[in-house]
ZADO-1210 file (C-alpha; in nm, 4 decimals, padded with zeros to 6 digits):
<atoms>
<atom x="03.5083" y="-07.7514" z="-09.7467" code="UNK" pos="1"/>
<atom x="03.2145" y="-07.8927" z="-09.5778" code="UNK" pos="2"/>
<atom x="02.7925" y="-07.8342" z="-09.7011" code="UNK" pos="3"/>
<atom x="02.7671" y="-07.7544" z="-09.3009" code="UNK" pos="4"/>
<atom x="02.9825" y="-07.4402" z="-09.3874" code="UNK" pos="5"/>
<atom x="02.8370" y="-07.3531" z="-09.7260" code="UNK" pos="6"/>
<atom x="02.5298" y="-07.2054" z="-09.5552" code="UNK" pos="7"/>
<atom x="02.4873" y="-06.8662" z="-09.6994" code="UNK" pos="8"/>
<atom x="02.2565" y="-06.8300" z="-10.0029" code="UNK" pos="9"/>
<atom x="02.4316" y="-06.5976" z="-10.2619" code="UNK" pos="10"/>
<atom x="02.2981" y="-06.4946" z="-10.6269" code="UNK" pos="11"/>
<atom x="02.5500" y="-06.4540" z="-10.9155" code="UNK" pos="12"/>
<atom x="02.5046" y="-06.1957" z="-11.1394" code="UNK" pos="13"/>
<atom x="02.5863" y="-06.0401" z="-11.4883" code="UNK" pos="14"/>
<atom x="02.6145" y="-05.6804" z="-11.5254" code="UNK" pos="15"/>
<atom x="02.4046" y="-05.5424" z="-11.8552" code="UNK" pos="16"/>
<atom x="02.4147" y="-05.2405" z="-11.9364" code="UNK" pos="17"/>
<atom x="02.1089" y="-05.0751" z="-12.1919" code="UNK" pos="18"/>
<atom x="02.1029" y="-04.7355" z="-12.3755" code="UNK" pos="19"/>
<atom x="01.7465" y="-04.6026" z="-12.4611" code="UNK" pos="20"/>
<atom x="01.6605" y="-04.4051" z="-12.6997" code="UNK" pos="21"/>
<atom x="01.7843" y="-04.1029" z="-12.5834" code="UNK" pos="22"/>
<atom x="02.1599" y="-04.2585" z="-12.5384" code="UNK" pos="23"/>
<atom x="02.1075" y="-04.2608" z="-12.1614" code="UNK" pos="24"/>
<atom x="02.2623" y="-04.6102" z="-12.0060" code="UNK" pos="25"/>
<atom x="02.0854" y="-04.8079" z="-11.7194" code="UNK" pos="26"/>
<atom x="02.2779" y="-05.1112" z="-11.5879" code="UNK" pos="27"/>
<atom x="02.0873" y="-05.4248" z="-11.4897" code="UNK" pos="28"/>
<atom x="02.1587" y="-05.7191" z="-11.3447" code="UNK" pos="29"/>
<atom x="02.1164" y="-06.0920" z="-11.4643" code="UNK" pos="30"/>
<atom x="02.1022" y="-06.3589" z="-11.2384" code="UNK" pos="31"/>
<atom x="02.3317" y="-06.6517" z="-11.3768" code="UNK" pos="32"/>
<atom x="02.3081" y="-06.8899" z="-11.0733" code="UNK" pos="33"/>
<atom x="02.1610" y="-06.8710" z="-10.7550" code="UNK" pos="34"/>
<atom x="02.4003" y="-07.1040" z="-10.4864" code="UNK" pos="35"/>
<atom x="02.5113" y="-07.1741" z="-10.1393" code="UNK" pos="36"/>
<atom x="02.8540" y="-07.0558" z="-10.0529" code="UNK" pos="37"/>
<atom x="03.1012" y="-06.9810" z="-09.7645" code="UNK" pos="38"/>
<atom x="03.0837" y="-06.5967" z="-09.6562" code="UNK" pos="39"/>
<atom x="03.4123" y="-06.5188" z="-09.4569" code="UNK" pos="40"/>
<atom x="03.3833" y="-06.1540" z="-09.3345" code="UNK" pos="41"/>
<atom x="03.6432" y="-05.9008" z="-09.3946" code="UNK" pos="42"/>
<atom x="03.9900" y="-05.9752" z="-09.1678" code="UNK" pos="43"/>
<atom x="03.8539" y="-06.3416" z="-09.0845" code="UNK" pos="44"/>
<atom x="04.1718" y="-06.4677" z="-09.1672" code="UNK" pos="45"/>
<atom x="04.4975" y="-06.4710" z="-09.2521" code="UNK" pos="46"/>
<atom x="04.4231" y="-06.4903" z="-09.6056" code="UNK" pos="47"/>
<atom x="04.3040" y="-06.1324" z="-09.5671" code="UNK" pos="48"/>
<atom x="04.6594" y="-05.9879" z="-09.4993" code="UNK" pos="49"/>
<atom x="04.8122" y="-06.0914" z="-09.8039" code="UNK" pos="50"/>
<atom x="04.4784" y="-05.9540" z="-09.9937" code="UNK" pos="51"/>
<atom x="04.5903" y="-05.5540" z="-09.9752" code="UNK" pos="52"/>
<atom x="04.4831" y="-05.5120" z="-10.3582" code="UNK" pos="53"/>
<atom x="04.1461" y="-05.5935" z="-10.2368" code="UNK" pos="54"/>
<atom x="04.1079" y="-05.3385" z="-09.9647" code="UNK" pos="55"/>
<atom x="03.7381" y="-05.2240" z="-10.0321" code="UNK" pos="56"/>
<atom x="03.6045" y="-05.5503" z="-09.9903" code="UNK" pos="57"/>
<atom x="03.4016" y="-05.6448" z="-09.6999" code="UNK" pos="58"/>
<atom x="03.3570" y="-06.0495" z="-09.7594" code="UNK" pos="59"/>
<atom x="03.4866" y="-06.3312" z="-09.9117" code="UNK" pos="60"/>
<atom x="03.2829" y="-06.5974" z="-10.0804" code="UNK" pos="61"/>
<atom x="03.3739" y="-06.9172" z="-10.1267" code="UNK" pos="62"/>
<atom x="03.0653" y="-07.1711" z="-10.3485" code="UNK" pos="63"/>
<atom x="03.1376" y="-07.5032" z="-10.5282" code="UNK" pos="64"/>
<atom x="03.2276" y="-07.5101" z="-10.9029" code="UNK" pos="65"/>
<atom x="02.9606" y="-07.5077" z="-11.1040" code="UNK" pos="66"/>
<atom x="03.0085" y="-07.6803" z="-11.4251" code="UNK" pos="67"/>
<atom x="02.8482" y="-07.4910" z="-11.6844" code="UNK" pos="68"/>
<atom x="02.9146" y="-07.1806" z="-11.5460" code="UNK" pos="69"/>
<atom x="03.1887" y="-06.9395" z="-11.6763" code="UNK" pos="70"/>
<atom x="03.2711" y="-06.7139" z="-11.4262" code="UNK" pos="71"/>
<atom x="03.5626" y="-06.5726" z="-11.5491" code="UNK" pos="72"/>
<atom x="03.6353" y="-06.2177" z="-11.4283" code="UNK" pos="73"/>
<atom x="03.5552" y="-05.8905" z="-11.6708" code="UNK" pos="74"/>
<atom x="03.6535" y="-05.5214" z="-11.6189" code="UNK" pos="75"/>
<atom x="03.4688" y="-05.2735" z="-11.4840" code="UNK" pos="76"/>
<atom x="03.5543" y="-04.9947" z="-11.6722" code="UNK" pos="77"/>
<atom x="03.6089" y="-05.1822" z="-12.0177" code="UNK" pos="78"/>
<atom x="03.3857" y="-05.5153" z="-12.0050" code="UNK" pos="79"/>
<atom x="03.6855" y="-05.7149" z="-12.1524" code="UNK" pos="80"/>
<atom x="03.7780" y="-06.0835" z="-11.9768" code="UNK" pos="81"/>
<atom x="04.1496" y="-06.0266" z="-11.7853" code="UNK" pos="82"/>
<atom x="04.3187" y="-06.3172" z="-12.0112" code="UNK" pos="83"/>
<atom x="04.2156" y="-06.0662" z="-12.3575" code="UNK" pos="84"/>
<atom x="04.3155" y="-05.7946" z="-12.1447" code="UNK" pos="85"/>
<atom x="04.6507" y="-05.9697" z="-12.0244" code="UNK" pos="86"/>
<atom x="04.7155" y="-06.0457" z="-12.3453" code="UNK" pos="87"/>
<atom x="04.6905" y="-05.7584" z="-12.5575" code="UNK" pos="88"/>
<atom x="04.8551" y="-05.5544" z="-12.2532" code="UNK" pos="89"/>
<atom x="05.1421" y="-05.8590" z="-12.3147" code="UNK" pos="90"/>
<atom x="05.1577" y="-05.7681" z="-12.6961" code="UNK" pos="91"/>
<atom x="05.1975" y="-05.3893" z="-12.6316" code="UNK" pos="92"/>
<atom x="05.4501" y="-05.4087" z="-12.3852" code="UNK" pos="93"/>
<atom x="05.6502" y="-05.6450" z="-12.6155" code="UNK" pos="94"/>
<atom x="05.6200" y="-05.4188" z="-12.9260" code="UNK" pos="95"/>
<atom x="05.8303" y="-05.1441" z="-12.6730" code="UNK" pos="96"/>
<atom x="06.0561" y="-05.3804" z="-12.5481" code="UNK" pos="97"/>
<atom x="06.2872" y="-05.5143" z="-12.7289" code="UNK" pos="98"/>
<atom x="06.4969" y="-05.6936" z="-12.5102" code="UNK" pos="99"/>
<atom x="06.2287" y="-05.9946" z="-12.4318" code="UNK" pos="100"/>
<atom x="06.0420" y="-06.2330" z="-12.6747" code="UNK" pos="101"/>
<atom x="05.7331" y="-06.5076" z="-12.6468" code="UNK" pos="102"/>
<atom x="05.8657" y="-06.8529" z="-12.6510" code="UNK" pos="103"/>
<atom x="05.5507" y="-06.9853" z="-12.6034" code="UNK" pos="104"/>
<atom x="05.2433" y="-07.0070" z="-12.7188" code="UNK" pos="105"/>
<atom x="05.3941" y="-07.0332" z="-13.0671" code="UNK" pos="106"/>
<atom x="05.1349" y="-06.8299" z="-13.2054" code="UNK" pos="107"/>
<atom x="05.2322" y="-06.5516" z="-12.9677" code="UNK" pos="108"/>
<atom x="05.5782" y="-06.6120" z="-13.0686" code="UNK" pos="109"/>
<atom x="05.5673" y="-06.5671" z="-13.4525" code="UNK" pos="110"/>
<atom x="05.2802" y="-06.2596" z="-13.4427" code="UNK" pos="111"/>
<atom x="05.3341" y="-06.0507" z="-13.0655" code="UNK" pos="112"/>
<atom x="05.4185" y="-05.7499" z="-13.2469" code="UNK" pos="113"/>
<atom x="05.1749" y="-05.7331" z="-13.5040" code="UNK" pos="114"/>
<atom x="04.8795" y="-05.8779" z="-13.3331" code="UNK" pos="115"/>
<atom x="04.6074" y="-05.7121" z="-13.2046" code="UNK" pos="116"/>
<atom x="04.3066" y="-05.9821" z="-13.2026" code="UNK" pos="117"/>
<atom x="04.0898" y="-06.0262" z="-12.8836" code="UNK" pos="118"/>
<atom x="04.1753" y="-06.3404" z="-12.7551" code="UNK" pos="119"/>
<atom x="04.4122" y="-06.5185" z="-12.5221" code="UNK" pos="120"/>
<atom x="04.5340" y="-06.8833" z="-12.5414" code="UNK" pos="121"/>
<atom x="04.4418" y="-07.1427" z="-12.2948" code="UNK" pos="122"/>
<atom x="04.5701" y="-07.5008" z="-12.1671" code="UNK" pos="123"/>
<atom x="04.3261" y="-07.7586" z="-11.9865" code="UNK" pos="124"/>
<atom x="04.5343" y="-07.9337" z="-11.7216" code="UNK" pos="125"/>
<atom x="04.3771" y="-08.2181" z="-11.5081" code="UNK" pos="126"/>
<atom x="04.5087" y="-08.2702" z="-11.1251" code="UNK" pos="127"/>
<atom x="04.4217" y="-08.5160" z="-10.8630" code="UNK" pos="128"/>
<atom x="04.3962" y="-08.3698" z="-10.4785" code="UNK" pos="129"/>
<atom x="04.3076" y="-08.4317" z="-10.1219" code="UNK" pos="130"/>
<atom x="03.9418" y="-08.2708" z="-10.2379" code="UNK" pos="131"/>
<atom x="03.8814" y="-08.4646" z="-10.5829" code="UNK" pos="132"/>
<atom x="04.0011" y="-08.6323" z="-10.8624" code="UNK" pos="133"/>
<atom x="04.0150" y="-08.5642" z="-11.2090" code="UNK" pos="134"/>
<atom x="03.9877" y="-08.1726" z="-11.1259" code="UNK" pos="135"/>
<atom x="03.9653" y="-07.9465" z="-11.4489" code="UNK" pos="136"/>
<atom x="04.2178" y="-07.6476" z="-11.4705" code="UNK" pos="137"/>
<atom x="04.2186" y="-07.3707" z="-11.7206" code="UNK" pos="138"/>
<atom x="04.5134" y="-07.1507" z="-11.7409" code="UNK" pos="139"/>
<atom x="04.5581" y="-06.8765" z="-11.9621" code="UNK" pos="140"/>
<atom x="04.9860" y="-06.8053" z="-11.9506" code="UNK" pos="141"/>
<atom x="05.2564" y="-06.7091" z="-12.2259" code="UNK" pos="142"/>
<atom x="05.6729" y="-06.7776" z="-12.0942" code="UNK" pos="143"/>
<atom x="05.8231" y="-06.4606" z="-12.2100" code="UNK" pos="144"/>
<atom x="06.2123" y="-06.4767" z="-12.2204" code="UNK" pos="145"/>
<atom x="06.5855" y="-06.2689" z="-12.2977" code="UNK" pos="146"/>
<atom x="06.5948" y="-06.1887" z="-12.7236" code="UNK" pos="147"/>
<atom x="06.8737" y="-06.3692" z="-12.6602" code="UNK" pos="148"/>
<atom x="06.7591" y="-06.6953" z="-12.6137" code="UNK" pos="149"/>
<atom x="06.4423" y="-06.6524" z="-12.7622" code="UNK" pos="150"/>
<atom x="06.6180" y="-06.6021" z="-13.0839" code="UNK" pos="151"/>
<atom x="06.8415" y="-06.9438" z="-13.0156" code="UNK" pos="152"/>
<atom x="06.5278" y="-07.1270" z="-13.0269" code="UNK" pos="153"/>
<atom x="06.4485" y="-07.0865" z="-13.3651" code="UNK" pos="154"/>
<atom x="06.1147" y="-06.9626" z="-13.5396" code="UNK" pos="155"/>
<atom x="05.8146" y="-07.1934" z="-13.4882" code="UNK" pos="156"/>
<atom x="05.6935" y="-07.3481" z="-13.7838" code="UNK" pos="157"/>
<atom x="05.4928" y="-07.0980" z="-14.0237" code="UNK" pos="158"/>
<atom x="05.3004" y="-07.2900" z="-14.1983" code="UNK" pos="159"/>
<atom x="05.1237" y="-07.4392" z="-13.8862" code="UNK" pos="160"/>
<atom x="04.7510" y="-07.4161" z="-13.8115" code="UNK" pos="161"/>
<atom x="04.8253" y="-07.3251" z="-13.4696" code="UNK" pos="162"/>
<atom x="04.5771" y="-07.4314" z="-13.1607" code="UNK" pos="163"/>
<atom x="04.5287" y="-07.1951" z="-12.8911" code="UNK" pos="164"/>
<atom x="04.2289" y="-07.3414" z="-12.6896" code="UNK" pos="165"/>
<atom x="04.0877" y="-07.6568" z="-12.6898" code="UNK" pos="166"/>
<atom x="03.8894" y="-07.6236" z="-13.0244" code="UNK" pos="167"/>
<atom x="04.0070" y="-07.2813" z="-13.0838" code="UNK" pos="168"/>
<atom x="04.2987" y="-07.1242" z="-13.3729" code="UNK" pos="169"/>
<atom x="04.4273" y="-06.8661" z="-13.3793" code="UNK" pos="170"/>
<atom x="04.3251" y="-06.6509" z="-13.5973" code="UNK" pos="171"/>
<atom x="04.6549" y="-06.5171" z="-13.7596" code="UNK" pos="172"/>
<atom x="04.7514" y="-06.8869" z="-13.8572" code="UNK" pos="173"/>
<atom x="04.3741" y="-07.0356" z="-13.9678" code="UNK" pos="174"/>
<atom x="04.3774" y="-07.0303" z="-14.3083" code="UNK" pos="175"/>
<atom x="04.7573" y="-07.2366" z="-14.2862" code="UNK" pos="176"/>
<atom x="04.6989" y="-07.6550" z="-14.3710" code="UNK" pos="177"/>
<atom x="04.8353" y="-07.8583" z="-14.0658" code="UNK" pos="178"/>
<atom x="04.7213" y="-07.8454" z="-13.7246" code="UNK" pos="179"/>
<atom x="05.0215" y="-07.7412" z="-13.4485" code="UNK" pos="180"/>
<atom x="04.9993" y="-07.7155" z="-13.1132" code="UNK" pos="181"/>
<atom x="05.1042" y="-07.4069" z="-12.9721" code="UNK" pos="182"/>
<atom x="05.2632" y="-07.4886" z="-12.6315" code="UNK" pos="183"/>
<atom x="05.4725" y="-07.7954" z="-12.8478" code="UNK" pos="184"/>
<atom x="05.8340" y="-07.6892" z="-12.8841" code="UNK" pos="185"/>
<atom x="05.9594" y="-07.8915" z="-13.1379" code="UNK" pos="186"/>
<atom x="06.3663" y="-08.0465" z="-13.1063" code="UNK" pos="187"/>
</atoms>
């Protein structure tokens, strides 16, 4: 996207709710960044036809990535980041669904039925494309499969300290000795 199209000024704000002495909640907004963005009005392109989940939206703003700014989405009703919410809901579902198991990350495979930690796993990928070379992408994912196939793959090393992010270690394995990549299946 060229700078010519990025001509709308926007503020990226973080909603903060403060309670006063009488326990009344008062929302306020902290400006995290003021940037230029491209504004696309509702039904301005084919993209809007595929966004039925966002039917109340009236505009789409695109802005260039700010390296020092984390714009991870939180849920309004519980103030939990989406990757944490997805991880906890996946664990909850897998406790009820006996026919399915996690195979990656390995730390989740070991503790999916007993884990109640508010964490998530994250992988960093470096991708080069027509717009940018060495673009860093952060992805949170789990691979879930049929329980029979998961058992055929065997169990991960229970004595390993599993990395679940760049420098983050699974809280259920942090007391173990040797470090291991939570996304690496051993042969």
